[in-house]
MARVEXMAR-690257 format. One record per residue: residue number from 1; residue in one letter; x, y, z of N, C-alpha, C, CB in turn. Coordinates in Angstrom, 1 decimal. Last residue first. Glycine has a CB too. Example, Ala and Ser with C-alpha at 12.3 -4.5 7.8 and 13.67 -1.06 7.14 Angstrom:
<sites>
<site 2, S, <12.8, -2.2, 7.1>, <13.7, -1.1, 7.1>, <12.9, 0.0, 7.9>, <14.1, -0.6, 5.7>>
<site 1, A, <13.2, -5.7, 7.8>, <12.3, -4.5, 7.8>, <13.2, -3.3, 7.8>, <11.3, -4.5, 9.0>>
</sites>
This chain:
<sites>
<site 86, Q, <12.1, 29.2, 2.1>, <12.6, 30.0, 1.0>, <12.8, 31.4, 1.5>, <11.5, 30.1, -0.1>>
<site 85, T, <11.2, 27.7, 4.2>, <12.6, 27.6, 3.9>, <13.1, 28.5, 2.8>, <13.0, 26.2, 3.6>>
<site 84, E, <8.4, 28.1, 4.0>, <9.1, 28.6, 5.2>, <10.7, 28.6, 4.9>, <8.8, 27.7, 6.4>>
<site 83, K, <7.8, 26.7, 1.7>, <7.6, 28.1, 1.7>, <8.4, 28.7, 2.9>, <6.1, 28.5, 1.9>>
<site 82, E, <8.3, 24.0, 2.6>, <9.0, 24.6, 1.5>, <9.0, 26.1, 1.5>, <8.6, 24.0, 0.1>>
<site 81, T, <6.2, 23.8, 4.5>, <7.6, 23.7, 4.9>, <8.5, 24.3, 3.8>, <8.1, 22.2, 5.1>>
<site 80, E, <4.0, 23.9, 2.9>, <4.2, 24.9, 3.9>, <5.6, 25.0, 4.3>, <3.3, 24.7, 5.1>>
<site 79, N, <4.3, 21.6, 1.4>, <4.3, 22.8, 0.7>, <4.6, 24.0, 1.7>, <3.0, 23.1, 0.0>>
<site 78, N, <4.1, 19.6, 3.4>, <5.4, 19.7, 2.7>, <5.4, 21.1, 2.0>, <5.5, 18.6, 1.6>>
<site 77, D, <1.4, 20.0, 4.2>, <2.5, 20.2, 5.2>, <3.8, 20.4, 4.4>, <2.6, 19.0, 6.1>>
<site 76, V, <0.2, 19.3, 1.8>, <0.0, 20.6, 2.3>, <1.1, 20.9, 3.3>, <-1.4, 20.8, 3.0>>
<site 75, N, <1.0, 16.6, 1.7>, <1.4, 17.5, 0.6>, <1.3, 18.9, 1.1>, <0.6, 17.3, -0.6>>
<site 74, A, <-0.4, 15.6, 3.9>, <1.1, 15.6, 3.9>, <1.6, 16.5, 2.8>, <1.7, 14.2, 3.7>>
<site 73, G, <-3.0, 15.8, 3.0>, <-2.5, 16.6, 4.2>, <-1.0, 16.7, 4.3>, <-3.1, 15.9, 5.5>>
<site 72, R, <-2.9, 14.1, 0.9>, <-3.2, 15.5, 0.6>, <-2.8, 16.3, 1.8>, <-4.7, 15.7, 0.4>>
<site 71, I, <-2.4, 11.7, 2.3>, <-1.5, 12.2, 1.3>, <-1.7, 13.7, 1.1>, <-1.6, 11.4, 0.0>>
<site 70, Q, <-4.7, 11.5, 3.8>, <-3.4, 11.7, 4.5>, <-2.4, 12.2, 3.6>, <-3.0, 10.3, 5.1>>
<site 69, S, <-6.5, 11.1, 1.8>, <-6.7, 12.3, 2.6>, <-5.4, 12.6, 3.3>, <-7.8, 12.1, 3.6>>
<site 68, F, <-5.7, 8.6, 0.9>, <-5.5, 9.7, 0.0>, <-5.6, 11.1, 0.8>, <-6.4, 9.7, -1.2>>
<site 67, I, <-6.6, 7.2, 3.1>, <-5.1, 7.2, 2.8>, <-4.8, 8.4, 1.9>, <-4.7, 5.9, 2.1>>
<site 66, S, <-9.3, 7.5, 2.9>, <-8.6, 8.1, 4.1>, <-7.1, 8.1, 3.8>, <-8.9, 7.2, 5.3>>
<site 65, S, <-9.8, 6.0, 0.6>, <-10.0, 7.5, 0.5>, <-9.3, 8.1, 1.7>, <-11.5, 7.8, 0.5>>
<site 64, F, <-9.7, 3.3, 0.5>, <-8.4, 4.0, 0.6>, <-8.6, 5.5, 0.5>, <-7.6, 3.5, -0.5>>
<site 63, D, <-11.4, 0.8, 2.0>, <-11.6, 2.2, 1.5>, <-10.3, 2.9, 1.7>, <-12.8, 2.9, 2.4>>
<site 62, I, <-11.1, -2.5, 0.9>, <-10.6, -1.4, 1.8>, <-10.8, -0.1, 1.2>, <-9.1, -1.7, 2.2>>
<site 61, C, <-11.4, -5.0, -0.4>, <-12.6, -4.1, 0.0>, <-12.2, -3.1, 1.0>, <-13.7, -5.0, 0.5>>
<site 60, H, <-9.3, -6.2, -1.4>, <-9.6, -6.5, 0.0>, <-10.7, -5.7, 0.5>, <-8.3, -6.3, 0.9>>
<site 59, Y, <-9.2, -5.1, -4.0>, <-9.4, -6.6, -3.8>, <-9.8, -6.9, -2.4>, <-8.1, -7.3, -4.1>>
<site 58, T, <-8.7, -2.5, -3.3>, <-10.0, -2.8, -3.9>, <-10.3, -4.3, -3.7>, <-10.0, -2.5, -5.4>>
<site 57, C, <-6.1, -2.7, -2.4>, <-7.1, -2.2, -1.5>, <-8.5, -2.6, -2.0>, <-7.0, -0.7, -1.4>>
<site 56, L, <-4.9, -3.7, -4.8>, <-4.8, -4.5, -3.5>, <-5.9, -4.0, -2.6>, <-3.5, -4.4, -2.9>>
<site 55, V, <-5.2, -1.5, -6.5>, <-5.9, -2.8, -6.8>, <-5.9, -3.7, -5.6>, <-5.1, -3.5, -7.9>>
<site 54, I, <-3.6, 0.3, -5.1>, <-5.0, 0.6, -5.2>, <-5.8, -0.7, -5.6>, <-5.2, 1.6, -6.4>>
<site 53, F, <-1.1, -1.0, -5.3>, <-1.7, -0.8, -4.0>, <-3.2, -0.5, -4.1>, <-0.9, 0.3, -3.3>>
<site 52, Q, <-0.7, -0.8, -8.0>, <-0.8, -2.2, -7.4>, <-1.5, -2.1, -6.1>, <0.5, -2.9, -7.3>>
<site 51, N, <-0.3, 1.9, -8.2>, <-1.4, 1.3, -8.9>, <-1.7, -0.1, -8.4>, <-1.2, 1.2, -10.5>>
<site 50, I, <2.0, 2.2, -6.6>, <0.8, 2.8, -6.2>, <-0.4, 2.2, -6.9>, <0.8, 4.3, -6.5>>
<site 49, K, <3.7, -0.9, -6.2>, <3.6, 0.4, -6.8>, <2.2, 0.9, -6.5>, <3.8, 0.3, -8.4>>
<site 48, P, <4.6, -2.6, -3.1>, <3.8, -2.5, -4.4>, <3.9, -1.0, -4.9>, <2.3, -2.9, -4.1>>
<site 47, Q, <8.0, -3.1, -2.1>, <6.6, -2.6, -1.9>, <5.9, -2.5, -3.2>, <6.7, -1.2, -1.2>>
<site 46, T, <10.2, -5.7, -0.8>, <9.8, -4.7, -1.7>, <8.4, -4.2, -1.4>, <9.9, -5.2, -3.2>>
<site 45, I, <10.3, -6.9, 1.7>, <11.5, -6.8, 0.9>, <11.3, -5.8, -0.2>, <11.8, -8.2, 0.2>>
<site 44, D, <8.3, -7.5, 3.5>, <8.9, -6.2, 3.6>, <10.2, -6.1, 2.8>, <9.1, -5.8, 5.0>>
<site 43, N, <6.9, -9.8, 3.1>, <8.1, -9.9, 3.9>, <8.9, -8.6, 4.0>, <9.0, -11.0, 3.3>>
<site 42, E, <4.9, -9.0, 1.4>, <4.5, -9.4, 2.8>, <5.8, -9.5, 3.7>, <3.8, -10.8, 2.7>>
<site 41, W, <6.4, -8.5, -0.9>, <5.7, -7.4, -0.2>, <5.4, -7.8, 1.2>, <4.4, -7.0, -1.0>>
<site 40, N, <7.3, -11.0, -1.5>, <8.3, -10.0, -1.1>, <7.6, -8.8, -0.5>, <9.0, -9.5, -2.4>>
<site 39, E, <4.9, -12.2, -2.1>, <5.5, -12.6, -0.9>, <6.6, -11.6, -0.5>, <6.1, -14.0, -1.0>>
<site 38, Y, <4.5, -11.0, -4.6>, <3.5, -10.7, -3.5>, <4.2, -11.1, -2.2>, <2.2, -11.5, -3.7>>
<site 37, T, <6.6, -12.0, -6.0>, <6.5, -10.6, -5.9>, <5.6, -10.3, -4.7>, <5.9, -9.9, -7.1>>
<site 36, Q, <6.0, -14.8, -5.9>, <7.2, -14.3, -5.3>, <7.2, -12.8, -5.1>, <8.4, -14.6, -6.2>>
<site 35, R, <3.7, -14.9, -7.5>, <3.6, -15.2, -6.0>, <4.8, -14.7, -5.3>, <3.6, -16.8, -5.9>>
<site 34, T, <3.5, -12.1, -9.7>, <3.9, -13.4, -9.3>, <3.8, -13.6, -7.8>, <5.4, -13.7, -9.8>>
<site 33, V, <0.5, -10.3, -10.4>, <1.9, -10.3, -10.1>, <2.2, -11.8, -9.8>, <2.2, -9.4, -8.9>>
<site 32, S, <-2.3, -9.7, -10.6>, <-1.5, -9.9, -11.8>, <0.0, -9.7, -11.5>, <-1.9, -8.9, -12.9>>
<site 31, L, <-3.9, -9.8, -8.4>, <-3.2, -8.6, -8.6>, <-2.3, -8.6, -9.9>, <-2.3, -8.3, -7.4>>
<site 30, A, <-4.8, -12.4, -8.5>, <-5.8, -11.4, -8.6>, <-5.1, -10.0, -8.9>, <-6.6, -11.3, -7.3>>
<site 29, K, <-2.3, -13.7, -8.1>, <-3.1, -13.9, -9.3>, <-4.1, -12.8, -9.5>, <-3.8, -15.3, -9.4>>
<site 28, A, <-1.8, -13.0, -5.4>, <-0.9, -12.6, -6.5>, <-1.6, -12.7, -7.9>, <0.3, -13.5, -6.5>>
<site 27, V, <-3.9, -14.3, -4.1>, <-3.8, -12.8, -4.1>, <-2.9, -12.3, -5.2>, <-3.3, -12.3, -2.7>>
<site 26, Q, <-3.3, -17.0, -4.7>, <-4.6, -16.4, -5.1>, <-4.5, -14.9, -5.1>, <-5.7, -16.8, -4.1>>
<site 25, V, <-0.8, -17.2, -3.5>, <-0.9, -17.5, -5.0>, <-2.2, -16.8, -5.4>, <-0.9, -19.0, -5.3>>
<site 24, T, <-1.2, -16.8, -0.9>, <-0.4, -15.8, -1.6>, <-0.6, -16.0, -3.1>, <1.1, -16.0, -1.2>>
<site 23, T, <-4.7, -17.6, -0.3>, <-3.3, -17.9, -0.3>, <-2.5, -16.8, -1.0>, <-3.0, -19.3, -1.0>>
<site 22, K, <-7.2, -16.3, 1.9>, <-6.6, -16.5, 0.6>, <-5.2, -16.9, 0.7>, <-6.8, -15.2, -0.2>>
<site 21, R, <-9.0, -15.5, 4.0>, <-8.7, -16.9, 3.8>, <-8.2, -17.2, 2.4>, <-9.9, -17.7, 4.1>>
<site 20, R, <-9.2, -12.9, 4.7>, <-10.0, -13.3, 3.6>, <-9.8, -14.8, 3.2>, <-9.8, -12.5, 2.3>>
<site 19, A, <-7.3, -12.8, 6.6>, <-8.7, -12.5, 7.0>, <-9.6, -12.9, 5.9>, <-8.8, -11.0, 7.3>>
<site 18, V, <-5.0, -13.2, 5.1>, <-5.4, -14.3, 6.0>, <-6.9, -14.1, 6.4>, <-4.5, -14.4, 7.2>>
<site 17, R, <-4.8, -10.6, 3.9>, <-4.9, -11.9, 3.1>, <-5.5, -13.0, 3.9>, <-3.6, -12.3, 2.5>>
<site 16, M, <-4.5, -8.9, 6.1>, <-5.6, -8.7, 5.2>, <-5.9, -10.0, 4.4>, <-5.3, -7.6, 4.2>>
<site 15, R, <-2.1, -10.0, 7.2>, <-3.4, -10.0, 8.0>, <-4.6, -9.8, 7.1>, <-3.4, -8.9, 9.0>>
<site 14, R, <-0.3, -9.3, 5.1>, <-0.6, -10.7, 5.5>, <-1.9, -10.9, 6.2>, <0.6, -11.3, 6.3>>
<site 13, L, <-0.4, -6.6, 5.2>, <-0.8, -7.3, 4.0>, <-1.1, -8.7, 4.3>, <0.3, -7.2, 2.9>>
<site 12, D, <0.7, -6.2, 7.8>, <-0.6, -5.7, 7.5>, <-1.2, -6.4, 6.2>, <-0.6, -4.2, 7.2>>
<site 11, D, <3.3, -7.3, 7.4>, <2.3, -7.9, 8.3>, <0.9, -7.5, 8.1>, <2.8, -7.6, 9.8>>
<site 10, G, <4.3, -5.4, 5.7>, <4.0, -6.7, 5.2>, <3.1, -7.5, 6.1>, <5.3, -7.5, 5.0>>
<site 9, T, <2.7, -2.3, 6.6>, <3.8, -3.2, 6.6>, <3.4, -4.5, 5.9>, <4.2, -3.5, 8.0>>
<site 8, I, <2.2, 1.1, 6.3>, <1.7, -0.2, 5.9>, <2.8, -1.2, 5.8>, <0.9, -0.1, 4.6>>
<site 7, N, <3.3, 3.5, 6.8>, <2.5, 2.9, 7.9>, <1.9, 1.6, 7.5>, <1.4, 3.9, 8.3>>
<site 6, N, <4.6, 4.2, 4.4>, <5.3, 4.2, 5.7>, <4.6, 3.5, 6.8>, <5.6, 5.7, 6.1>>
<site 5, F, <3.6, 4.3, 1.9>, <3.6, 2.9, 2.6>, <4.3, 3.0, 3.9>, <4.3, 2.0, 1.6>>
<site 4, I, <3.7, 6.6, 0.7>, <2.4, 6.3, 1.3>, <2.5, 5.0, 2.1>, <1.3, 6.2, 0.3>>
<site 3, N, <6.2, 8.9, 0.7>, <6.0, 7.4, 0.7>, <4.7, 7.0, 1.4>, <7.3, 6.7, 1.3>>
<site 2, L, <7.0, 11.7, -1.1>, <6.1, 11.1, -0.1>, <6.0, 9.6, -0.3>, <4.7, 11.8, -0.1>>
<site 1, M, <10.1, 13.3, -1.4>, <9.1, 12.4, -2.0>, <8.3, 11.7, -0.9>, <9.8, 11.4, -2.9>>
</sites>
């Protein structure tokens, strides 16, 4: 299973939030999650679901098309590996 969050850390989430001068409460409210849930993401305790991640990128005005390109590339690599092992 592909984990798109391998390269995204809680520190990254914190930097995005601080750059916009938002509190954890403000970001959590915008994402329709609790403050505690959002803080768990920033503290690397849990990770957002893909739909939450997309909303988070949109909220922070981040172009996530490059992330999806990486996913497509990883899927191609995984498919090639599977073919080689058969």
